[in-house]
N, C-alpha and C positions, 0 to 999 in steps of 0.2 A: 503493500499500500504506500501511494506516495506521502511524504510527512513533512512537517515544520511551517513556518508560515512568516508572513514580513508584518514590520511597523512601519507604517507610514504618519499619519498625520491625526487630524481630531474627528468631528463628528459628521453630520450629512445635512443636506439641503435637496429637495425633491426635483427628478427630471422626468421626463415621459420616457416609455419603453421603444424599443426598437427591435423587429423581429428580422431572424433570416429566412422568413417566408411567411405569407398572409393569404388570408381567403377569402377577405372581405374589406370594406371601407374601414371597418374597426377595428381590425386585427392590428396588429404593430407592423409598421416601417422597418424596411431593411437600409433605408438611407440615413448615413448620421445627419443628414440636414433637415430631415422630414419636419414638418410642423409639429408642434408638441400640441395634446390633446389631453383635458381635465377629465373626459370621461371614463371609466372604468374598460379595460381591452376585453374584447368579445372573445370568449374562448372558441376555436375554430373546430370545424365539424371531423369526425372521423377520430382515429386513434392515436393521432400525432402525441409526442409528449411536450409537455410546456415545461421549457427550463428559464430562469430568472437568473441574471449576472448584477452584480451590484460594484459598482466602479466607486472608489474612496474618494477621486476626484472627479473633475468635471473634462466634457469632450475638447476642451483647450488644451489639457495637459499631453505632451507628447508621448509620455511613456502609456498612458491610458488607448491614446489612438493608434498607438504599434500593436498594443496588445488586442485591441478591438478589430483590427485591419487581419491578422492572424487567425483569432477566432472564428471569422466570418469566412475567412477564405475557406478554412476546413471545413465549416458547416454547410456552404454551398457546394463543395464536392459529394455529398451525401444525397443519394438518390431522393426526388421529391418525394415519393411515397411514404418515406420513412424519416424523413427531415424534420427535425424537432423545431417548433415554434420557439424562438430567443426571443425574450423581454430584456431591456435593459434600463438599469437606472444609474444616473451620476450624481453622487452625493454630495461633491462640490466642498469637500470638507475644510479645504485650506481658505474659502471665502467666510462662510458661517458656522463656526464651531459653537458648541453648547447645546445645554438641554431642550432649550426652547425650541433651536432649529428640529432637533432629535424627535420632539415630540409632534410636532408642526410635520414631519415628514413620515412618521409612524400612522397618523392618522390617515393622512392621504393614500400610503400605501394600503392601508386596510381597506379604504373604500375603493380603490381603483383594482385588487385581485381578489377583491370579496366573491366575484365570480369564476374565478380561474384557477382551475386545481391544478397545480404545481408540482412537478414530479421531481425538480432537481434546483437547486438555490447555490450558486457560486458567488462568494464575498471576495473582492479583490483588494488585496492591502488592508491593513491595521484598522482602519476606522470602521469598514464595511464588516470585518471579522466580529470587532468588539459588541458591534451592533447586533449580528447575530448571537453572541454568545449572552448576552444581556437579556435575549428575550428568547427564550428557547421554545415559547408556544407559538411564535410568529411562522406561517406556514406549516400547518400541521401535516405529518406525513411526508413531506417533501425532504428528498436527502440531500442533506448540507455538504458542500466544499469551501473549506477555508485556502485561498490563494495566497500565497506569500514567499517572500525569498529566502531571510535568513533565521530571523528571529523566534522563539518557540511561544507556542501560545496554547492557551488551555483549551480543549476541545471540550463543549460542551452540546451533551446529547448527541442525535444522529448526525455524525458530522465527521467528513476526512479532510485529510490537510494536503491539499498539492502544493509540494513545495518546487519554486524556481531558483534551482541550484545557485545562488550569487556567490562567487568566488573571490573575495576583495584579497586575499592573500594571492591569487595567480594573477589579477590585477597589477599589484604592488612588483611583484616580480616580473612580470613582463615589463613592467616599465623599467626598473632595473637593468633588466639584459638588454633595452634598446638604448638605454644612455647608462652605459657601463660606468660612465666618468663622473657622473651626476654626484655631487657634493653634498646636494641638501635635496632631501623628497617630503614636501609637504602634503599630508593627506586632511583634504577639508572634507567635513562632515558634520551634520547638525547634532544637538545634544538632545538625542530621543532616545528608546530603547533600540531602535532600528540603529543609530550612530553608536550608541554603544556597543554594541555587537561588532560591528566594524572596526571600531577603534580595539576592543580585546583581540580580535584576529590579527589585525595589521602588527599590533605591537608582540604580539606571539612570534610572528612571522621577521621581527627586525632582525633578527640575529643572522640572517639567511642574507641580508646586505652586505656589501663588499665593506670591509673596515672604514673607508675611506667617506661612507656615506652616512649622514645624519637624515634621522627620522623624526619629523615633528608634525604633532596633531594639532591641526586649528578645528575646534569646537564650540568656543566660545568668545564671540565676536558682534558687532551689530554689522550690518550689512556695508555701511561705509566704510567699517574699519576693514573690514575683508577685504576689500577693492583696494583700499591704500595699502595694507600690509603685501597683496601680493605685487604691485607694482613696485616696490622697494626689496625685491629676493634678488640676491649675489647672481653673479653667473655661475654656470653650471648648478642651476636648480630645476627643480620640475615640480609639478604639481598633480596630484591625482583626487578627482574630484568625486563626491559620492552626493546623492540628493540632499539639499537645506532649503527645508521649509519655512523655517522662524529662525531669529537672531535671538540673542540673549535678553534682549529688551521685549520678547514676544510679538514685535513686528512680522508678518507674514506675508511671503511671496510667494508666485510659484516658481521651482528650482530653476525653471529655463530663464526666467528674467534676471534672476541672480548671475545666472552663469554668463547670460549674455554681458552684462557690467562687468563681471571679471575677467572675460576673454577680451575686452576693449582695453584693460588698465595693464593686463599680468605681463611681467618681465621676465617669464620663464613658460615653456610649453605646458599646456594644460591635457592631460589624460582622463578616461573616464572608463566606468565600466558600463554603460549602458548605451548600445549603439542608437537609441534617439537622438543622442547630444550630437554624433557625429553627422545625421542625416539632415542637421537645421540649417549647417553651414556655417555656422559660427567662427570657426577657427580650431576646434578639437581636435588634437592631433590623432588620437585612438587609444587603441589597446588591447587587452584580454575583455572582450566585451560580452554582456548578457543581451542576447536578441529579443527585443520585446515582441516581434513578429513570431519568432519560434514560440515565445512564452504563450504567446495568444495559440497557436496551435494545438499546444499540449494542453492546454485548458480546454480546448474544444475537444480533444481525443476521449479526457476524461468525462466530461458530459455527454461525450457519444457512446462511453464504454468499450472504447477500442483501445485503451493506453493498459494495457496488460503489465503487471510485475516483469514479466522475462524482458519487455520492452523497454522498461524504467531507464535503465544506464543509457541505451541508444538515444532515447528521447532526448533525455536531458544533455547528452552529446550535440547534438543540434541546436542547442539553444545558446551556445557560444564560442566563441572564436576570436581569431585577432583580426581587427579591422583598423585600416588608418587611411587619411585623407591626404592625397600626394600634396595638394597647397601647404596645407601646414607641415610637413616633411619638409619640403622646401624651405619654408620659411624660416625654420629651427635648424637646418642644414641637417636632417638625418637621413641618411643614407640608406640604400635598401640593404646593406651587408648585416644592419645591426639586426634587421626585423626579423622573426622567426618564419622558417623557410615556409609555413602553410599561411601566409598572412595574406589578406585580402587588401589590396590600395585601390582605394577609389578615386574619381575624379582623376585619374591620370591621361594625358594627353599623349598620343602616340605620333613617335616622330615622323616629319613627311617623308623619309626615307625608308623607313619601315613597312608604310602603307603602299609606296610606289616601287618597292625595290625589284619586282619583275619586270613594271614598264622600264626602269633605268636600266635593268641588264639587257632587254630587247635593244635600246636604244643604242648601248654602248656596243653592241655584238653588230648592229647594221652597221654604224662607225667603222668599225674593223673591216667589216667586209668590204665597206665600200673604199676604205683606205687599201686594201689588197688590191682590188679590181681595178683602181680607177687613182693611180698614184699622182697624177696631174690634180686631182681635188683636194690634197693632204692641206694645203693652204687655205683652201676655204673650210676645210672641216675643222680645223684648228679656230678659225675666226669664230664658228660656228659654238665650239664647245666654251669660246671666252662670252660669247653672248650669253650664252645658256647659264654660265655662272653668273654674270651680271643680271641678268633676268632671276633667278635664285636668290640672290642677295636683296633685289628688290622686291621681290614677294616676302622674305622674310620682314623687311622693314616695313611693308605694307601691311602684313599680319600685325605686325606690333603696334602700330599707329591704331588700327581697326580695334585691336583689344583695349589700348588706353582710351579712346573715344568711346568705348563700351561702358568701361568702369565711370569714366565722366556722365555719362549721360545717366547711368542707373544713382548715381548719386546726386546728381540733378534732379531726376524723379523723385527720389526722394525726401530731396528739400522740398520741393513742389506740393509734395503729398501732405509733409507738415504744414507747411503755409496754409493749405488750403483750410484746414482745420485750428488754425491759429488766428486770432484777431490780430490785425498790425499793429494797431494803437498802443495795445495794454499788455499783450504777449499772454494773455490767459486763453483757454477757447473759446471760440467763433460760433455763433448760431448753429450753424451747421453739425459743429460737433457736438452740443448740446441737442439736439434734435437726435441726434444717432445715440448718445449714451443715454439720453430718456427713455428711449424706446427699447432698448437693451435691457436697464434696469428695472423698468416696469415689468417686461416680461419675467425677469429674475426673482421680482420681487412677487408676481403672481405665481409661480411655481413653487415658489418659498414660503408663501404665507407671512413674510415678513414685512413690515412697514416700509415704505420709501418716503423719505422727506425733501421737500423742496422749499428753498429760500429766495423770494423775490426780493431784490436789493435796489432801492432808487436814491439817488443823490438828490439831497434838500436844496430846492432853489437852485439848481443848478443853472438854469437860463440867465438867472440875475447875476450869477458867479461868471458866466461868459461876457455877459453883456458889459460887466465891469471892469475884468481882467483882461478880456481879450480870449480869441480862441487858444493862442499856444498855450497860455496858462490853463485854460480850460482843459486842454488835452493832456497837461502835465498832473493834473486834480485828477482826471481819471485814471492815470497811470498809476496815484498814489492809492487811488480806491480800491484798484484791483491788485496792488500789492498788499493793502491792509487786508483783503479779503482773503487773499492765498495764504496769508501768514496763519490765519485762524484754522484750517484745515488740517487735520494730523495723519489720514489715512489715506493709501494710495488711491483708494476705490473712488472717494469723494471727488466732485469736477466743481469747479470754478469757471463761468463762461459771462461773457458779455454777451447782455440779450439785446441789447440794441440801446443807442443814444447813452443816457448815464444810467440805464438799468443794467444790473448784473443779477446772474442767478446762481445758487449752490445747489447741489445733487447731495445725497445722503443717502446711499443704501443701507438697508437693516437699522434704521434707526427713528427714536420716536420723534413726535414733534418738538415734544420738551426739550430734547436732546440737542436737536436742529438750532431751536431758539437759544439755547444757552450758547451755542456757536456764533450764532447769531450776536447776541448782545456782547459778545469777547469780541466780535469785527465792530461794534458800533464805538464801544469802548477804544479801542485801538487805532480808528478813524479819527475820534475826536482828541486825543492825546496827539495824533500828529499835527493840530495846531495849523491847521491851513487856513489863514484867513480868509474871512465872508463877511465883510462889512456889513453887507444887505442882509444876513442871515439875523434873525433875532438870537441864535446862537453865538454867534461873533466866528465862529469858525465853522468848517464843512462839515456837515453831520450826515447821516441817510438813514432812512425808514426801510424797516424789514418787514415782510409778510412771511410768515412760515405755515407750511399745511404738510400734512403726511396721511397718506391712505394705503390699506393692505388692498392691493387692486381685485376688484371681482370680475365675473363673467361678463363680457361684452362691454366692459368700462374702459375709454380710453387714457393713456396718459395727459391729455388734454384739460381732464377733470382735475386732476392734481397741478396743473398750471394755474386753471381759473380759480380754483381755491386759494393758492396763494396770493392772486391778484387781488382778488377782494379783501384777503388781509392786510395786503400793503396799502389797498384804499383805505382801510379802517385808520391803519397806523397814521396816513397823512391827514384823515380827519381828526383824529384824537390830538393833534400838534406836532407832528413828526419826530425824527431823532429818537425812534422807539422801536420796540419788535412786537407785531401782535401775532398771537395764533390763532389759525383759522379753526374754525368749529365746523367741521363736518355735518351736511345736510343728515340728521337722522331717518330721511328714508331712503 
């Protein structure tokens, strides 16, 4: 029997199911981007098995996406007549951990699957595993599979453990073999049960490293400290990265966001043990890696009942291998002679001469035959060879210029994309970005049952300020207001945007109206303390009025309802004398 399990992050938030096959409109969809539905799934007709997969993170996380791709690739190879119906839930534990989110999830889950008889439930990673263990009476009669990588878990009830064989020691030794002259190897990992297990294993393996190599463990830091420290590593250093979900302050990010920031500043090559990091194109060198897609294939075989104990070793062997990115190898000057013989090198460009070697050989033979048969043409043939060499040089120069222009164009497009969602005057998000984020957070709040808060900000008597000081001073005033508003938010998921003219807006996910109002009052206080002179205002300085509203979205309700509610509160704030925060009271109907 497959054993052991993974520790990942916190608890859960609800998302809609997806199936490998469907028989009608209310059955689950096989597309990851399919529209979400709050209706309970309709059990398919016939004798097909129903299985549910619960992922710890959401469908934006690369590891979960790779697992899911491998699982569905295997399921879709099953004959339609015996293919199970697969339901999927994304817990989004990195965004909304906590008992309140779990209670909301359980209530929605119970309602959704009330009419579905599940034959098997697979929980992927720690949060989903712990959920099933805390609720052994959930989905009675369904066989449970607890899917993880390294950390042992308690098994409650009718459950088997599917172990995805993670090998941090193999990853460390692979790095040391690729960089035998490394003087320092830094292992980056979060301080969690998963991280502690990784640390214990690599410390035990430290004695196998060369005598000149120092092993350091970084498991306590803020995200900013991590990036700063990685930028100051001495020469002949290397980094081995494992997923980090939270820093020592409790701030949370998706691991890919932290890895992207690390790679942008690191002064040493970064290796990883998870192949999804190599596929992101961020600059990871590679290493001895666990494959998410092959791991998903293994989970599918377990659910299908085709992963026998006799095949266990072979199945696990397929989930790992040595993978490297040629661009990163070239950047850090790592030659092929340092790589294991079975290594797979991605993104390698085949030289032109290799591609066209037979063409070149044929051309040379033709030249030799012509030289033998027609001696009088020797001089012309020599000139032709010189022209071909010049042409080859020109072609190489042209290819290099095209490559350089391609990079420049990509960078320009990225800058334009950023500018398209940024307000040019204040530097905060513009109205277009606000509309995109509001729609997305509204859908998330609808699925999770959490409130979404919005604060609408208006600068008091701004037209009088503009008329008295001039438009340049008015522009600078708006920039200062944006700065004060940006300084009040603390979470990466909160958004400050310019709504239009002298109006700004603040979006806070999973936040009550009272909490959002507290942020708004902090902003009003900070703005007043800036003491921007406003002689035509009764307060003597620039102030702002804020209308705050929060809603838990209902079926058929649009985000505009939240905007209108906040706008009414803003109107009330102005009517009460300005320079204040008013919380909207939702219509009881």
